[in-house]
C-alpha positions as CSV (number, residue, x, y, z in Angstrom):
1,X,79.1,90.4,95.0
2,X,78.2,90.4,91.6
3,X,76.5,87.1,90.6
4,X,76.3,85.8,87.1
5,X,73.9,82.8,86.5
6,X,76.2,81.2,83.9
7,X,79.2,81.7,81.7
8,X,77.1,83.1,79.0
9,X,75.7,85.8,81.3
10,X,79.3,86.7,82.2
11,X,80.3,87.0,78.5
12,X,77.7,89.9,78.1
13,X,79.7,92.0,80.6
14,X,82.9,92.2,78.3
15,X,84.0,95.8,78.1
16,X,82.4,96.8,81.6
17,X,83.4,97.1,85.1
18,X,82.0,94.2,86.8
19,X,82.8,95.0,90.5
20,X,84.6,97.0,93.1
21,X,85.8,95.3,96.1
22,X,85.6,96.4,99.7
23,X,88.5,98.4,101.2
24,X,91.1,96.1,102.8
25,X,93.6,97.2,105.3
26,X,97.3,96.8,104.4
27,X,98.6,96.2,107.9
28,X,102.2,95.9,108.9
29,X,101.3,92.4,110.1
30,X,100.2,91.4,106.7
31,X,103.4,92.9,105.1
32,X,105.5,91.0,107.7
33,X,103.7,87.7,107.1
34,X,104.3,88.2,103.3
35,X,107.9,88.9,104.0
36,X,108.2,85.7,105.8
37,X,106.6,83.6,103.3
38,X,108.8,85.0,100.5
39,X,112.1,85.5,102.4
40,X,111.8,89.0,101.2
41,X,112.9,91.0,104.3
42,X,113.9,94.3,102.5
43,X,114.1,97.1,105.1
44,X,111.5,99.3,103.2
45,X,108.9,96.6,104.1
46,X,109.7,95.3,107.6
47,X,111.9,97.8,109.4
48,X,109.6,100.4,110.6
49,X,112.3,102.6,112.3
50,X,114.6,102.7,109.3
51,X,111.7,103.0,106.8
52,X,110.4,106.1,108.9
53,X,113.5,108.0,107.5
54,X,113.3,106.2,104.0
55,X,112.0,107.4,100.7
56,X,108.3,106.6,101.5
57,X,108.2,107.9,105.0
58,X,107.3,104.4,106.5
59,X,107.1,100.8,105.4
60,X,105.5,99.8,102.3
61,X,103.8,96.6,101.1
62,X,105.6,94.4,98.5
63,X,104.3,95.0,95.1
64,X,103.8,91.2,94.8
65,X,101.8,91.1,97.9
66,X,99.5,93.7,96.5
67,X,99.3,91.5,93.2
68,X,98.7,88.3,95.2
69,X,95.4,89.8,96.7
70,X,93.8,89.7,93.2
71,X,92.6,86.1,93.7
72,X,91.0,87.0,96.9
73,X,89.2,90.0,95.5
74,X,88.0,88.0,92.5
75,X,86.5,85.4,94.8
76,X,85.0,88.3,97.0
77,X,83.4,90.2,94.1
78,X,82.4,87.9,91.2
79,X,80.5,84.6,91.5
80,X,79.8,82.7,88.4
81,X,77.2,79.9,88.7
82,X,77.6,76.6,86.9
83,X,81.5,76.7,87.1
84,X,83.3,74.0,88.8
85,X,86.6,75.6,89.1
86,X,88.6,78.8,88.3
87,X,92.2,78.5,87.4
88,X,94.9,81.1,87.5
89,X,96.3,81.2,84.0
90,X,98.7,84.0,84.5
91,X,99.2,87.9,84.5
92,X,99.9,90.3,81.9
93,X,101.3,93.8,82.0
94,X,101.6,94.2,85.7
95,X,102.7,97.6,86.8
96,X,103.1,99.2,90.4
97,X,102.6,103.0,89.8
98,X,102.5,103.9,93.5
99,X,103.5,102.3,96.8
100,X,101.1,101.0,99.4
101,X,102.1,102.3,102.9
102,X,101.6,100.2,105.8
103,X,98.2,101.1,107.4
104,X,96.6,102.3,104.0
105,X,93.5,100.7,102.7
106,X,93.4,99.2,99.2
107,X,90.6,97.7,96.9
108,X,90.3,96.5,93.4
109,X,88.2,97.6,90.4
110,X,87.6,94.7,88.1
111,X,86.8,95.2,84.6
112,X,86.2,92.2,82.1
113,X,88.3,92.7,79.0
114,X,87.9,89.7,77.0
115,X,86.1,86.3,77.0
116,X,87.3,83.5,74.8
117,X,85.1,80.2,74.8
118,X,87.0,77.0,75.0
119,X,86.2,73.7,73.2
120,X,85.8,72.1,76.6
121,X,82.8,74.4,77.4
122,X,84.7,76.7,79.7
123,X,86.2,80.0,78.9
124,X,89.6,82.0,79.1
125,X,88.9,85.5,80.4
126,X,91.1,88.4,80.9
127,X,90.3,90.8,83.6
128,X,91.8,94.3,84.2
129,X,92.3,94.8,87.7
130,X,93.2,98.2,89.1
131,X,94.2,98.2,92.8
132,X,93.4,101.6,94.4
133,X,94.8,103.1,97.5
134,X,92.4,105.1,99.5
135,X,92.8,109.0,99.1
136,X,95.7,108.5,96.5
137,X,95.3,109.5,92.9
138,X,97.7,106.7,91.5
139,X,96.8,103.1,91.7
140,X,99.0,100.8,93.5
141,X,98.8,98.0,90.9
142,X,97.3,97.6,87.3
143,X,97.4,94.1,85.9
144,X,95.6,91.9,83.3
145,X,94.5,88.8,85.3
146,X,94.0,85.7,83.1
147,X,91.8,83.1,84.5
148,X,90.3,79.8,83.0
149,X,86.8,78.9,84.1
150,X,86.1,75.3,84.0
151,X,82.4,73.9,83.6
């Protein structure tokens, strides 16, 4: 975990890769639980028999499942001291260049793109998150994650 003693210290990291998370298994159980939570039971995600003969050779994770892991990875990888709260402000430019097969491992690379101080004393940050699939050349997801840090 990368620890910053203050928001000012984090501001100095703009334009750099701040952290790379640990690998996380994308299990079929995780995919099934996401399908249940979102009512998205498309066969490419949950029907292992049918998906084995489908375009990906097996089931794949929902793109939005991959995207939804970003807050988890941010909390795992970056700690900013003196911040009371981090609020999800939104996401820009989300793309899913490659599917994540169930059983694959994924991780996130986190680059701080911008830092905008707020009059309240907090800051609005834009993080470039690239979700990698172990052993694959293309990423699973690339997104700009917008977060508000409240002091």
